[in-house]
C-alpha positions in Angstrom: -118.1 -123.6 84.8 -120.0 -122.8 87.9 -123.2 -124.4 89.4 -125.9 -122.3 90.7 -125.0 -121.6 94.3 -127.5 -121.1 96.9 -125.5 -118.1 98.3 -122.5 -116.1 97.2 -120.5 -114.2 99.8 -118.4 -111.3 98.5 -115.3 -110.7 100.7 -113.8 -113.1 103.1 -113.2 -110.8 106.3 -114.9 -111.4 109.6 -118.2 -110.6 108.2 -117.9 -112.8 105.1 -116.4 -115.7 107.0 -119.4 -115.8 109.4 -121.8 -115.4 106.6 -120.4 -118.3 104.7 -120.3 -120.7 107.7 -123.9 -119.5 108.8 -125.4 -120.4 105.5 -123.3 -123.6 105.0 -124.2 -124.7 108.4 -127.9 -124.5 107.6 -127.3 -126.6 104.4 -126.8 -124.0 101.8 -124.2 -124.6 99.0 -121.9 -121.3 99.4 -119.4 -119.7 97.2 -116.9 -117.3 99.2 -115.4 -114.9 96.6 -112.3 -113.1 97.8 -109.5 -111.2 95.9 -106.9 -113.0 97.9 -107.0 -116.5 99.4 -104.1 -115.6 101.5 -105.8 -112.8 103.5 -109.0 -114.8 104.7 -110.1 -113.5 108.1 -107.1 -111.3 108.2 -107.0 -109.0 111.3 -106.5 -105.7 109.4 -105.9 -103.7 112.7 -105.6 -104.9 116.2 -105.2 -108.6 116.6 -107.6 -108.8 119.5 -111.2 -110.1 119.9 -113.7 -108.9 122.3 -113.6 -105.9 124.7 -116.4 -103.9 126.2 -119.8 -105.1 124.8 -117.8 -106.6 121.9 -117.0 -109.7 124.1 -120.6 -110.1 124.5 -121.1 -110.0 120.8 -118.5 -112.7 120.3 -120.3 -115.0 122.9 -123.6 -114.5 121.1 -122.1 -115.4 117.7 -120.9 -118.6 119.3 -124.1 -119.3 120.9 -125.7 -119.1 117.5 -123.2 -121.5 115.9 -120.7 -119.0 114.6 -117.0 -119.7 114.6 -115.4 -116.4 115.9 -115.2 -117.6 119.6 -113.8 -121.0 118.6 -111.0 -119.6 116.4 -110.3 -117.0 119.1 -109.9 -119.7 121.7 -107.6 -121.8 119.5 -105.3 -118.8 118.7 -105.4 -116.3 121.7 -102.2 -115.2 123.5 -103.7 -113.4 126.3 -107.1 -113.3 128.0 -108.6 -110.8 130.2 -112.1 -110.2 131.6 -112.7 -106.4 131.5 -114.8 -104.5 134.0 -114.6 -107.1 137.0 -114.7 -104.2 139.4 -118.3 -103.5 138.1 -121.4 -105.5 138.1 -121.8 -108.6 135.9 -123.7 -106.7 133.3 -120.5 -105.0 132.5 -118.1 -107.9 132.4 -116.6 -108.2 129.0 -114.1 -111.0 127.8 -111.2 -109.7 125.7 -108.3 -111.7 124.0 -105.2 -110.8 122.3 -104.9 -113.2 119.3 -101.9 -114.4 117.1 -102.6 -112.7 113.9 -101.2 -115.3 111.6 -102.7 -118.3 113.6 -106.0 -116.6 113.7 -106.3 -116.3 109.8 -105.0 -119.9 109.4 -107.4 -121.5 111.8 -110.4 -119.7 110.1 -109.1 -120.9 106.7 -108.7 -124.4 108.0 -112.3 -124.5 109.3 -113.8 -123.0 106.1 -111.8 -125.5 103.9 -112.9 -128.4 106.0 -116.5 -127.4 105.3 -118.2 -129.6 102.6 -120.7 -126.8 101.6 -118.3 -124.0 101.0 -116.3 -123.3 97.6 -113.8 -120.6 97.1 -113.1 -118.2 94.1 -110.2 -115.8 94.2 -111.1 -112.9 91.9 -112.4 -109.4 92.2 -116.3 -109.2 92.0 -117.0 -106.2 89.8 -120.8 -106.4 89.9 -124.0 -108.0 91.0 -126.4 -109.9 88.4 -130.0 -108.5 88.9 -133.1 -109.8 87.2 -136.8 -108.5 88.0 -135.6 -106.9 91.1 -133.7 -110.0 92.6 -130.0 -110.7 93.0 -129.3 -113.7 90.7 -125.4 -113.9 91.0 -122.2 -111.9 90.7 -119.7 -110.8 87.7 -116.0 -110.9 88.1 -113.2 -109.0 86.5 -112.5 -111.8 84.3 -116.0 -111.3 82.8 -117.3 -114.5 84.5 -120.9 -114.8 85.7 -121.3 -116.9 88.7 -125.2 -117.6 89.3 -126.7 -117.8 92.9 -129.9 -117.5 94.6 -128.8 -114.9 97.1 -125.8 -112.6 97.3 -124.2 -111.2 100.5 -121.7 -108.2 100.1 -119.1 -108.0 102.8 -116.7 -105.8 101.2 -115.1 -104.2 104.2 -112.8 -101.2 103.5 -112.2 -102.2 99.8 -114.9 -100.3 97.9 -113.0 -97.7 96.1 -110.6 -97.7 99.2 -107.9 -94.9 99.2 -104.9 -95.3 101.7 -103.5 -91.9 103.0 -100.0 -91.5 104.7 -99.1 -87.8 104.9 -99.5 -86.2 101.5 -99.2 -89.7 99.7 -102.3 -91.3 98.7 -102.9 -94.5 96.7 -105.7 -97.0 96.0 -106.1 -99.9 98.3 -108.3 -101.7 100.7 -105.6 -102.6 103.0 -101.8 -102.2 103.1 -100.4 -104.0 100.2 -103.8 -105.0 98.7 -105.8 -103.2 95.9 -109.1 -101.7 96.2 -112.2 -103.2 94.7 -113.9 -101.3 91.8 -117.4 -101.5 90.1 -119.8 -102.5 92.8 -120.4 -98.9 94.2 -121.2 -97.5 90.9 -123.5 -100.3 90.0 -125.4 -100.1 93.3 -125.6 -96.3 93.0 -127.2 -96.8 89.5 -129.7 -99.1 91.3 -130.7 -96.2 93.6 -128.8 -96.9 96.7 -127.2 -94.0 98.7 -123.6 -94.3 99.2 -121.3 -92.3 101.4 -117.6 -92.3 102.5 -116.1 -93.3 105.8 -112.6 -93.3 107.3 -110.7 -95.4 109.6 -107.0 -95.9 110.5 -104.3 -98.2 111.7 -101.2 -97.4 114.0 -97.6 -98.1 113.0 -96.2 -101.5 113.6 -92.8 -101.8 115.5 -90.0 -104.2 116.0 -90.4 -105.6 119.5 -86.6 -106.1 119.7 -85.9 -102.4 119.6 -88.2 -101.6 122.7 -86.9 -101.0 126.1 -89.5 -103.2 127.9 -88.3 -102.2 131.4 -89.5 -98.7 130.8 -93.2 -99.9 130.2 -95.8 -100.9 132.6 -96.5 -104.7 132.2 -100.4 -105.7 131.7 -100.6 -109.5 132.4 -103.6 -111.6 131.3 -106.0 -113.0 134.0 -104.5 -115.7 136.5 -107.4 -118.0 135.6 -108.2 -117.2 131.8 -111.5 -117.8 130.4 -112.8 -118.6 126.9 -115.1 -117.3 124.3 -116.8 -120.5 123.0 -119.3 -122.6 124.8 -118.0 -125.5 123.1 -114.9 -127.8 124.2 -112.1 -125.5 123.1 -108.6 -125.4 124.6 -107.8 -123.5 127.8 -105.0 -121.0 127.7 -102.2 -122.3 129.6 -99.4 -119.7 129.2 -100.0 -116.1 128.1 -97.9 -113.2 126.6 -98.1 -109.9 128.6 -99.3 -106.5 126.9 -97.7 -103.4 128.0 -98.7 -99.8 128.6 -96.8 -96.7 127.3 -97.6 -93.0 127.5 -97.2 -90.1 125.2 -95.8 -86.8 126.6 -95.9 -83.0 125.5 -92.8 -83.5 123.7 -94.5 -86.3 121.5 -97.4 -84.1 120.9 -95.3 -81.0 119.8 -93.3 -83.4 117.4 -96.7 -84.6 115.9 -98.0 -81.2 115.4 -94.9 -80.4 113.1 -96.6 -82.5 110.6 -100.1 -81.1 110.9 -99.8 -79.0 107.8 -99.1 -82.2 105.8 -102.0 -84.2 107.6 -104.8 -85.5 105.1 -107.0 -85.1 108.1 -106.5 -81.4 108.5 -105.9 -80.2 104.9 -109.1 -81.6 103.6 -107.9 -84.6 101.5 -109.9 -87.0 103.7 -113.6 -86.4 103.5 -115.0 -89.5 105.1 -115.9 -89.5 108.9 -113.7 -91.3 111.2 -114.4 -93.4 114.4 -115.4 -91.2 117.2 -114.3 -93.8 119.9 -111.0 -94.7 118.2 -109.6 -91.5 117.1 -106.1 -90.9 115.4 -103.3 -89.6 117.8 -103.4 -86.3 115.8 -107.1 -86.1 116.3 -106.7 -86.8 120.0 -104.1 -84.1 120.7 -106.2 -81.6 118.6 -109.5 -82.4 120.4 -108.1 -82.9 123.8 -105.4 -80.1 123.9 -105.7 -80.0 127.7 -104.3 -83.5 128.0 -100.4 -83.7 128.5 -100.4 -87.3 127.8 -102.3 -90.3 126.2 -102.3 -93.8 127.1 -100.9 -96.4 124.6 -101.4 -100.2 124.7 -98.2 -102.0 123.3 -99.5 -105.4 122.2 -97.8 -108.6 120.7 -98.9 -109.6 117.2 -98.4 -113.5 118.0 -96.4 -116.0 119.8 -93.5 -116.3 117.5 -93.2 -112.9 116.0 -91.4 -109.6 117.2 -94.0 -107.4 115.5 -95.8 -105.0 118.0 -99.0 -103.2 117.6 -99.2 -99.6 119.2 -102.9 -99.4 120.3 -103.8 -95.7 120.6 -101.4 -94.4 118.0 -103.4 -94.5 114.8 -102.2 -91.9 112.3 -102.1 -90.8 108.8 -99.3 -88.2 109.3 -96.1 -88.3 107.2 -94.1 -91.5 108.1 -91.1 -89.2 109.2 -93.2 -87.4 111.6 -94.6 -90.7 113.1 -91.2 -92.2 113.5 -89.8 -89.0 115.1 -92.7 -89.0 117.6 -92.5 -92.5 118.4 -88.9 -92.2 119.4 -89.8 -89.6 121.9 -92.0 -92.1 123.9 -90.3 -93.5 127.0 -89.1 -96.9 126.1 -89.3 -96.3 122.4 -86.0 -94.2 122.1 -84.5 -96.8 119.6 -87.7 -98.1 118.1 -87.7 -99.5 114.7 -90.7 -99.2 112.5 -92.0 -102.0 110.3 -94.6 -99.9 108.6 -96.2 -96.6 109.3 -99.9 -96.0 110.3 -102.3 -95.0 107.7 -105.8 -93.9 107.2 -108.1 -95.5 104.7 -111.2 -94.0 103.1 -113.9 -96.4 101.7 -117.5 -96.5 100.4 -120.3 -97.5 102.7 -124.1 -97.5 102.4 -126.5 -96.1 104.9 -128.1 -99.2 106.6 -131.5 -97.4 106.9 -131.8 -99.0 103.2 -131.9 -102.5 104.8 -134.5 -104.7 106.5 -133.8 -106.0 109.9 -132.7 -109.3 108.1 -129.9 -107.2 106.5 -131.7 -107.7 103.1 -131.7 -104.7 101.0 -135.1 -103.0 100.4 -134.2 -102.3 96.8 -133.0 -105.6 95.7 -134.5 -108.9 96.9 -132.0 -111.4 98.2 -129.2 -109.0 98.2 -127.6 -108.6 101.7 -125.0 -106.2 103.0 -123.2 -107.0 106.2 -120.0 -105.6 108.1 -118.2 -102.3 107.3 -120.4 -101.8 104.1 -123.0 -100.8 106.6 -121.0 -98.0 108.5 -119.8 -100.2 111.3 -116.3 -100.5 112.6 -114.8 -103.6 114.6 -114.3 -107.3 113.7 -117.1 -108.4 116.3 -119.7 -105.9 114.7 -118.9 -107.2 111.3 -118.9 -111.1 112.2 -122.5 -110.8 113.9 -123.9 -109.1 110.8 -122.4 -111.6 108.6 -123.9 -114.4 110.8 -127.4 -112.7 110.6 -127.2 -112.2 106.8 -126.0 -115.8 106.2 -128.8 -117.1 108.1 -131.4 -115.0 106.5 -130.1 -115.5 103.0 -130.5 -119.4 103.6 -134.0 -118.8 104.9 -135.1 -116.5 102.1 -134.3 -118.9 99.5 -136.4 -121.6 101.0 -139.1 -119.1 101.6 -139.0 -119.7 105.3 -139.8 -117.1 108.1 -136.9 -114.6 108.5 -134.6 -114.7 111.6 -134.7 -111.4 113.5 -133.2 -110.6 117.1 -134.9 -108.2 119.2 -133.2 -105.7 121.3 -134.0 -107.9 124.3 -132.6 -111.0 122.8 -129.0 -109.8 122.4 -126.4 -107.2 121.5 -126.7 -108.3 117.9 -130.4 -107.3 118.0 -129.5 -103.9 119.5 -126.7 -103.2 116.9 -128.8 -104.2 113.8 -132.0 -102.3 115.2 -129.7 -99.2 115.7 -128.4 -99.3 112.2 -131.6 -100.0 110.4 -133.7 -97.5 112.4 -131.2 -94.7 113.0 -128.5 -95.0 110.2 -125.1 -93.7 111.0 -123.1 -90.7 110.4 -119.7 -92.1 111.7 -118.4 -95.7 112.1 -120.6 -97.5 114.4 -119.2 -99.2 117.4 -121.0 -101.4 120.0 -121.1 -100.3 123.8 -122.8 -101.6 126.7 -124.6 -98.2 127.1 -126.4 -98.9 123.8 -128.4 -101.8 125.2 -131.5 -101.1 127.4 -131.4 -104.5 128.9 -127.8 -105.2 129.9 -128.6 -107.3 133.0 -130.4 -109.7 130.8 -127.8 -109.6 127.8 -124.6 -110.8 129.9 -121.7 -112.4 128.4 -122.2 -115.5 130.7 -125.8 -116.3 129.5 -125.5 -116.0 125.7 -125.9 -119.6 125.3 -129.1 -119.9 127.4 -130.5 -116.9 125.5 -129.5 -118.0 122.0 -128.6 -121.5 121.6 -132.2 -122.7 121.6 -132.8 -120.3 118.8 -129.9 -122.0 116.8 -131.5 -125.3 117.6 -134.9 -124.2 116.3 -133.3 -123.1 113.1 -131.6 -126.3 112.6 -127.9 -125.0 112.6 -125.3 -127.7 112.4 -123.9 -128.7 115.8 -126.7 -126.9 117.8 -128.0 -130.2 119.2 -124.7 -130.9 120.8 -124.7 -127.4 122.2 -128.0 -127.6 123.7 -126.9 -130.7 125.8 -124.5 -128.3 127.6 -127.2 -125.4 127.8 -129.7 -127.9 129.4 -127.0 -128.9 132.0 -126.4 -125.2 132.7 -130.0 -124.6 133.3 -130.5 -127.6 135.6 -127.3 -126.5 137.6 -128.7 -123.1 138.0 -132.1 -124.4 139.2 -130.4 -126.8 141.5 -128.0 -124.4 143.0 -130.9 -121.8 143.6 -132.9 -124.5 145.3 -130.1 -125.4 147.6 -129.4 -121.8 148.6 -132.9 -121.2 149.4 -133.1 -124.3 151.6 -129.7 -124.1 153.5 -129.8 -122.3 156.8 -126.7 -120.5 157.9 -125.6 -120.1 161.5 -124.3 -116.8 162.7 -121.1 -118.6 164.2 -120.4 -120.1 160.6 -120.0 -116.7 158.8 -119.9 -113.7 161.1 -115.9 -113.8 161.0 -116.2 -113.9 157.3 -118.8 -111.1 157.2 -116.7 -108.9 159.5 -113.7 -109.2 157.3 -115.8 -107.5 154.6 -117.2 -105.0 156.7 -120.8 -106.4 156.5 -123.3 -106.5 159.3 -122.9 -109.7 161.4 -125.9 -112.2 161.6 -127.8 -112.3 164.9 -130.0 -115.2 163.8 -129.8 -118.0 161.2 -130.7 -116.9 157.6 -131.1 -118.7 154.3 -128.0 -118.7 152.2 -130.0 -117.2 149.4 -130.7 -113.8 151.4 -127.1 -113.8 152.5 -125.8 -113.7 148.8 -127.9 -110.6 148.2 -125.5 -108.5 150.4 -122.8 -106.5 148.5 -119.4 -108.1 148.5 -120.7 -111.4 149.7 -120.1 -114.0 147.2 -120.2 -117.7 146.6 -116.4 -118.1 146.5 -116.0 -116.4 150.0 -118.9 -118.6 151.5 -117.4 -121.8 150.2 -114.4 -121.3 152.4 -116.4 -121.1 155.6 -119.5 -123.4 154.6 -118.3 -127.0 154.1 -121.7 -128.1 153.0 -121.9 -125.3 150.3 -118.3 -126.3 149.1 -119.3 -130.0 149.0 -122.4 -129.3 147.1 -120.9 -127.0 144.4 -118.0 -129.6 143.9 -120.5 -131.2 141.4 -120.6 -128.2 139.0 -118.6 -126.3 136.6 -117.2 -122.9 137.6 -119.0 -121.2 134.7 -122.4 -122.7 135.8 -121.9 -121.5 139.4 -121.0 -118.0 138.3 -124.2 -117.8 136.2 -126.4 -119.1 138.9 -125.0 -116.7 141.6 -125.4 -113.7 139.2 -129.0 -114.8 138.6 -129.7 -115.0 142.5 -127.9 -111.7 143.3 -129.7 -109.7 140.7 -133.0 -111.6 140.6 -135.0 -108.5 141.4 -133.3 -106.4 138.7 -133.6 -109.1 136.2 -137.3 -109.6 136.9 -137.8 -105.9 136.4 -135.8 -105.7 133.2 -137.7 -108.6 131.8 -141.0 -107.1 132.5 -139.8 -103.8 130.7 -138.6 -105.9 127.5 -141.9 -107.8 127.6 -143.9 -104.6 127.6 -141.7 -103.4 124.6 -142.0 -106.6 122.9 -145.8 -106.3 122.8 -145.3 -103.5 120.3 -142.9 -105.7 118.4 -146.0 -108.1 117.8 -148.0 -105.3 116.2 -147.0 -105.5 112.5 -147.4 -102.5 110.2 -149.0 -102.9 106.7 -146.5 -103.2 103.9 -148.4 -100.9 101.9 -149.2 -98.3 104.5 -149.1 -94.7 103.2 -147.9 -92.7 106.0 -148.4 -89.4 104.1 -152.1 -90.1 104.4 -152.0 -90.2 108.2 -152.4 -86.5 108.9 -152.5 -87.1 112.6 -148.8 -88.0 112.5 -146.2 -85.3 112.7 -144.6 -84.1 109.5 -141.2 -85.6 110.5 -142.8 -88.8 111.5 -144.3 -89.2 108.2 -141.0 -88.5 106.4 -139.0 -91.0 108.5 -141.6 -93.7 108.4 -142.0 -93.4 104.7 -138.3 -93.6 104.4 -137.4 -96.6 106.7 -140.6 -98.4 106.4 -140.4 -100.2 109.7 -141.9 -103.7 110.0 -143.6 -103.3 113.5 -144.8 -100.5 115.8 -141.9 -101.4 118.2 -139.4 -100.8 115.4 -141.2 -97.4 114.6 -140.9 -96.4 118.2 -137.1 -96.4 117.9 -136.8 -94.1 114.9 -135.5 -90.7 115.8 -138.3 -88.0 115.1 -141.2 -90.4 115.9 -142.7 -89.3 119.1 -144.9 -91.3 121.6 -147.9 -89.5 120.3 -147.1 -90.7 116.7 -147.0 -94.3 118.1 -150.5 -93.9 119.7 -151.7 -92.8 116.3 -150.1 -95.9 114.7 -151.7 -98.2 117.3 -155.2 -96.5 116.6 -154.8 -97.0 112.9 -153.8 -100.7 113.4 -156.9 -101.3 115.5 -155.1 -101.5 118.9 
């Protein structure tokens, strides 16, 4: 009934979709298995993509040929560049999406791909032969053969939904949980755990008094995520801000005795950085109010997402508390918030390729690895899909270093440190933030996509080369153009910047705080005329590179120094217990994680610089 596929992807969420596309765009024949064809790429929680550090990940996915950025550009209802008041390393794009259009666009792109087939059924187990994944088994008893398998099960593995004292099996509201895979993996020797996440209630926008809320519009000049020729947003829907109050908190507390979080029914650890509203008022008892972001679910729906009000309290308590919020006095609820518990597997059981150490050609990606967020899931799927394709062709693996991208940081953190709570990406997790900006992901990663032979990378490289050439030309022009005091002193004075006493090169002027190209174009006709030949995005990247040149260089030197350790490979059969010069903790950790390089070993908690010196001596360095 089925041919032998190159890759089977189990689960069609954000991770599964990117995994399928990545393998298919390299030429693999892919089967995407899902329990429900109508929920492909469903935005289970907030209908938004990007945000702090997450926006960088979406741009990196796009630069490597993934589709998340393309789909977002086609379906967004609002765009904002966050952290504009800070340095460019912190700028992060974020978009509010149309939930239904997002899923529909993803399905359309997947169905148009000649290398992707679909099967709608529950996968209950993995076929394993001689320590290698050889396909999957389904609830109907079917066996589908494959050369590699990627598990992207999200919150569905033995998922339990909690609303107050009620609990029932499910992987998402209205959808059943997946059974069988966890049990088999545990039998094979994998360590499983439980995690928890949650979602807020959905409200009827017609019942909200919008005049009582603060409006949060999108950017006047909205940007995009994809480096390809996707549509620019012409009109936008506003988001709004509301606030809880002490009265709201007191009402919520009435249900604490029936809360599954506080009475012990939920065992899994929840996300530290996206806590439930009951968790927030318990942990931050001194706060008399909390901010809520009231966000539309799409262009043509009245359904509203109340970001910041995740809850597993009884539905009557949620409803009563919501109506105490200013502007929500007459609010109607479409459905209550809920918590969901699900199985995950410690990612220390994976290689940096996301292949499991116990079973060859079996890959884990997304929430099964203990992460949270669409973006974190999508990038893992992409890396797993690429490496599954390379593995079956016995080609060198594809691994991003921490200095290559946020994707490299995320996977390195997971594999080396594991996680005790749902892992979320932040800019603070990256050591090389100035190198890993959202504006240069294409310059960093698209050449790697071209080397891999990802479909569409050749066309993308034309734009990358144009951007590189523009950056060099603008930098050369700025170093050559002399600026007279009379041309810019009035502009500098308006900024509170020291006026010029003699002419200087434009490049040195740009190094001043608050001085930017946009302002200088208004007073320097030669500059304005020259830049008229280039796209705004090209100009912005060139300006950042010039302004932060010194910092970029120092960061690159630090990265190069660390990458030298990445080039020192450790023997696969190295017996760390025999290296008595290592600390006891180092021997234990190194034996458990089995790092591939000395650089990777250096980032394992409990491995000291002295231990690294021992390893370098042992490796003859």
